[in-house]
GUPAKOL-521932 format. One record per residue (C-alpha): residue number from 0; residue in three letters; chain; x, y, z. Coordinates in steps of 0.25 Angstrom, whole numbers, plus 5000, padded with zeros to 4 digits. Each point is the difference from the previous one (the first is absolute). Example, Ala and Ser with C-alpha at 12.3 -4.5 7.8 and 13.67 -1.06 7.14 Angstrom:
<rs>
R pos code unit    u    v    w
R   0  ALA    A 5049 4982 5031
R   1  SER    A 5006 5014 4998
</rs>
This chain:
<rs>
R pos code unit    u    v    w
R   0  MET    A 5154 5526 4885
R   1  LYS    A 5010 4993 4991
R   2  ALA    A 5000 4988 5010
R   3  LYS    A 4985 4999 4999
R   4  GLY    A 5001 5001 4984
R   5  CYS    A 5009 4989 4999
R   6  ASP    A 4991 4992 5009
R   7  ILE    A 4988 5002 4992
R   8  MET    A 5009 4995 4987
R   9  LEU    A 5005 4989 5006
R  10  ARG    A 4985 4995 5004
R  11  MET    A 4996 5004 4987
R  12  LEU    A 5012 4991 4993
R  13  LYS    A 4996 4989 5010
R  14  LEU    A 4986 5000 4994
R  15  GLU    A 5004 5001 4986
R  16  LEU    A 5008 4987 5003
R  17  GLN    A 4988 4993 5007
R  18  LYS    A 4993 5002 4986
R  19  ILE    A 5009 4991 4993
R  20  TYR    A 5007 4992 5009
R  21  LYS    A 4992 4988 4997
R  22  PRO    A 5003 4999 4985
R  23  VAL    A 5015 5004 5003
R  24  ILE    A 5002 4989 5010
R  25  THR    A 4994 4990 4992
R  26  THR    A 5008 5003 4987
R  27  ILE    A 5013 5001 5009
R  28  ALA    A 4997 4986 5005
R  29  ILE    A 4997 4994 4987
R  30  LEU    A 5013 5006 4993
R  31  SER    A 5007 4996 5011
R  32  VAL    A 4996 4986 5000
R  33  LEU    A 5001 4999 4985
R  34  ALA    A 5014 5006 5000
R  35  CYS    A 5006 4990 5011
R  36  ILE    A 4995 4989 4993
R  37  LEU    A 5005 5004 4985
R  38  THR    A 5013 5003 5007
R  39  CYS    A 5000 4986 5005
R  40  VAL    A 4995 4993 4988
R  41  LEU    A 5006 5007 4988
R  42  GLN    A 5015 4999 5004
R  43  LYS    A 4999 4986 4997
R  44  ASP    A 5000 5002 4985
R  45  TYR    A 5012 5010 5000
R  46  THR    A 5015 4999 5003
R  47  ILE    A 5002 5007 5013
R  48  TYR    A 5014 5007 5003
R  49  PHE    A 4995 5008 5013
R  50  HIS    A 4988 4998 5010
R  51  ILE    A 4994 5013 4995
R  52  ASP    A 4999 4995 4986
R  53  ALA    A 4986 4993 5005
R  54  TRP    A 4995 5013 5005
R  55  GLU    A 5002 5006 4986
R  56  ILE    A 4995 4989 4993
R  57  GLY    A 4987 4999 5008
R  58  THR    A 4997 5014 5000
R  59  GLU    A 5003 5003 4985
R  60  TYR    A 4985 4998 4997
R  61  PHE    A 4997 5011 5010
R  62  GLY    A 5007 5011 4991
R  63  LEU    A 4990 4999 4989
R  64  LEU    A 4987 4999 5008
R  65  PHE    A 5004 5010 5012
R  66  PRO    A 4991 5011 4994
R  67  LEU    A 4987 4992 5003
R  68  PHE    A 5005 4996 5014
R  69  VAL    A 5002 5014 5004
R  70  THR    A 4987 5006 4993
R  71  ILE    A 4989 4991 5001
R  72  PRO    A 5000 4999 5015
R  73  ILE    A 5001 5014 5003
R  74  CYS    A 4995 5009 4989
R  75  TRP    A 4986 4995 4999
R  76  GLN    A 4997 5006 5013
R  77  LEU    A 5003 5014 4997
R  78  TYR    A 4993 4999 4986
R  79  TYR    A 4987 4996 5007
R  80  GLU    A 5001 5011 5010
R  81  ARG    A 5000 5010 4990
R  82  ARG    A 4990 4994 4992
R  83  ASN    A 4990 4998 5012
R  84  ARG    A 5003 5015 5003
R  85  PHE    A 5007 4997 5014
R  86  LEU    A 5011 5008 4996
R  87  VAL    A 4990 5013 5001
R  88  TYR    A 4996 4995 5013
R  89  THR    A 5013 5003 5006
R  90  LEU    A 5001 5015 4996
R  91  PRO    A 4994 5005 5012
R  92  ARG    A 5009 4992 5009
R  93  ILE    A 5014 5000 4993
R  94  PRO    A 5006 5008 4989
R  95  LYS    A 5001 4994 4986
R  96  LYS    A 5016 5000 4999
R  97  SER    A 5000 4994 5014
R  98  TYR    A 4991 4989 4997
R  99  LEU    A 5006 4995 4988
R 100  VAL    A 5015 5001 5005
R 101  ILE    A 4994 4991 5012
R 102  LYS    A 4994 4991 4990
R 103  TRP    A 5012 4998 4991
R 104  THR    A 5010 4998 5013
R 105  ALA    A 4990 4988 5004
R 106  CYS    A 5000 4995 4985
R 107  ALA    A 5015 5003 4999
R 108  LEU    A 5003 4992 5013
R 109  SER    A 4992 4989 4996
R 110  ALA    A 5005 4999 4986
R 111  PHE    A 5014 5000 5007
R 112  PHE    A 4997 4988 5008
R 113  ILE    A 4993 4992 4990
R 114  LEU    A 5012 4998 4994
R 115  LEU    A 5011 5002 5010
R 116  VAL    A 4995 4988 5009
R 117  PRO    A 4999 4989 4990
R 118  TYR    A 5013 5004 4994
R 119  VAL    A 5006 4999 5013
R 120  LEU    A 4994 4988 5004
R 121  SER    A 5003 4992 4988
R 122  LEU    A 5014 5005 5002
R 123  LEU    A 5002 4995 5013
R 124  CYS    A 4993 4987 4996
R 125  ALA    A 5012 4999 4989
R 126  LEU    A 5011 5003 5009
R 127  TYR    A 4996 4992 5012
R 128  VAL    A 4990 4990 4995
R 129  VAL    A 5001 4995 4986
R 130  GLU    A 5013 4990 4998
R 131  PRO    A 5003 4999 4986
R 132  GLN    A 5003 4985 4995
R 133  TYR    A 5013 5006 4995
R 134  LEU    A 5007 5013 5003
R 135  PHE    A 5009 5001 4987
R 136  PRO    A 5013 5008 5001
R 137  ALA    A 4998 5013 4992
R 138  PRO    A 5009 5000 4988
R 139  GLU    A 5011 5010 4997
R 140  LYS    A 4992 5009 4990
R 141  TYR    A 4988 4999 5010
R 142  ASN    A 4994 5015 5000
R 143  HIS    A 4989 5006 5008
R 144  PHE    A 4994 5014 5004
R 145  LEU    A 5008 5005 5012
R 146  LEU    A 5007 4986 5001
R 147  PRO    A 5008 5002 5012
R 148  LEU    A 4987 5003 5008
R 149  TYR    A 4992 4990 4993
R 150  ALA    A 5010 4989 5004
R 151  GLN    A 5007 5004 5013
R 152  TYR    A 4988 5007 5006
R 153  PRO    A 4987 4995 4995
R 154  MET    A 4991 5005 5011
R 155  VAL    A 5005 5014 4997
R 156  TYR    A 4998 4999 4986
R 157  GLY    A 4986 4993 5001
R 158  LEU    A 4995 5011 5010
R 159  LEU    A 5005 5012 4992
R 160  LEU    A 4993 4995 4987
R 161  SER    A 4988 4996 5008
R 162  ALA    A 4999 5014 5004
R 163  TRP    A 5003 5006 4987
R 164  LYS    A 4989 4992 4993
R 165  ALA    A 4990 5004 5011
R 166  LEU    A 5003 5014 4998
R 167  LEU    A 4997 4998 4985
R 168  GLY    A 4987 4993 5004
R 169  VAL    A 4997 5013 5007
R 170  LEU    A 5002 5009 4988
R 171  THR    A 4991 4989 4992
R 172  MET    A 4989 5001 5011
R 173  THR    A 5001 5015 4997
R 174  PHE    A 4996 4998 4986
R 175  GLY    A 4988 4992 5003
R 176  PHE    A 4997 5011 5011
R 177  VAL    A 5000 5011 4992
R 178  LEU    A 4991 4992 4990
R 179  ALA    A 4991 4997 5011
R 180  LEU    A 4998 5016 5002
R 181  PHE    A 4996 5003 4986
R 182  SER    A 4996 4988 4992
R 183  LYS    A 4985 4994 4999
R 184  ASN    A 5004 4986 4996
R 185  ILE    A 5006 4991 5012
R 186  PHE    A 5006 4990 4990
R 187  VAL    A 5008 5011 4995
R 188  VAL    A 5004 5005 5015
R 189  LEU    A 5004 4985 5003
R 190  THR    A 5007 4995 4987
R 191  ALA    A 5006 5013 4994
R 192  PRO    A 5013 5000 5009
R 193  PHE    A 5002 4984 4995
R 194  ILE    A 4997 5004 4985
R 195  TYR    A 5009 5012 5001
R 196  VAL    A 5012 4991 5006
R 197  ILE    A 4998 4990 4989
R 198  LEU    A 5000 5010 4988
R 199  ASP    A 5012 5008 5007
R 200  ASN    A 5007 4987 5000
R 201  PHE    A 4997 4995 4986
R 202  PHE    A 5003 5014 4995
R 203  TRP    A 5013 5001 5005
R 204  SER    A 5004 4987 4999
R 205  SER    A 4997 5000 4984
R 206  LEU    A 5010 5012 4999
R 207  SER    A 5010 4991 5008
R 208  ILE    A 5001 5011 5010
R 209  THR    A 5000 4996 5015
R 210  ASN    A 4991 5012 5005
R 211  ALA    A 4988 4992 5003
R 212  PHE    A 4993 5000 5014
R 213  VAL    A 5001 4986 5001
R 214  HIS    A 5015 5000 4998
R 215  GLY    A 5001 5008 5012
R 216  PHE    A 4992 4992 5008
R 217  GLU    A 5008 4988 4996
R 218  PRO    A 5015 5005 4998
R 219  GLY    A 5005 4986 5005
R 220  ALA    A 4994 4994 4986
R 221  MET    A 5008 5008 4991
R 222  GLN    A 5015 4999 4996
R 223  PRO    A 5007 5009 5011
R 224  LYS    A 5007 5008 4988
R 225  TYR    A 4986 5006 4997
R 226  VAL    A 4996 5003 5013
R 227  THR    A 5002 5016 5003
R 228  PRO    A 4995 5010 5009
R 229  LEU    A 4992 5005 4987
R 230  THR    A 4993 4985 5001
R 231  PHE    A 4995 5002 5014
R 232  ILE    A 4995 5015 4998
R 233  SER    A 4995 5000 4986
R 234  GLY    A 4988 4992 5003
R 235  PRO    A 4995 5007 5012
R 236  ILE    A 5002 5013 4993
R 237  GLN    A 4992 4996 4987
R 238  MET    A 4989 4996 5009
R 239  PHE    A 4999 5012 5008
R 240  LEU    A 5000 5008 4987
R 241  ILE    A 4988 4992 4995
R 242  LEU    A 4994 5002 5013
R 243  THR    A 5001 5015 4998
R 244  LEU    A 4995 5000 4987
R 245  ILE    A 4987 4991 5004
R 246  VAL    A 4998 5011 5012
R 247  LEU    A 5001 5012 4989
R 248  PHE    A 4990 4992 4990
R 249  TYR    A 4990 4997 5011
R 250  THR    A 5000 5014 5006
R 251  LYS    A 5003 5009 4988
R 252  VAL    A 4994 4992 4988
R 253  LYS    A 4989 4993 5006
R 254  LYS    A 4997 5010 5011
R 255  ARG    A 4998 4989 5011
R 256  THR    A 5000 5003 5014
R 257  ILE    A 5004 4990 5012
R 258  TYR    A 4990 5007 5009
R 259  VAL    A 4987 4999 4991
R 260  LEU    A 4989 5009 5009
</rs>
């Protein structure tokens, strides 16, 4: 029975992935091409000490816009499923929680690869394709986040940071996912995660505190002395608390339900 249940879950997951694979694949392709082009072009205007510098330079704009990349291609589909009452039609076939878990898993996998693939391809481009006009020797006081790993094992550094950014993309997508379950405004669903990240960055930066979500997304852009474990976990914890408050607001105050019968 357990094997049969797992088989059903896998088939449902495959079905959910098929629903959004076209916009997801298109987004991955566009972002990959854009990241590789920027990695090749932007580094020409900077002083390059290591080949991986081109990767950091070429992907720096992604740190600001990534909430849009992981929300728009994915969360719109869930919003319309709820709006056209498709969620209600699934009730006789699969339990509520099971369907939402499968739905979130499909969206999470999509969000993860939307960020991971462009970052990894641009990393490969920076390390094996781009040839800087001149590779300057690093000054004695040169400092960088995880400098030994960054300088000696750039592939490991890039892969670890890419995976971390992809995980933060999953959390950001979850923000839009929760809003898609309750909000009646598609504009709010697709842009609220982006607006939240902007406001979060503005608020903490104005206080000169490195707790912004975007700081944990781009640790290489900060002075190493300011990068601590709190830099990485504070942003995700804050977003998780905001998500909890949103769910409580819609369920307890607004009295909204996901499955409107």
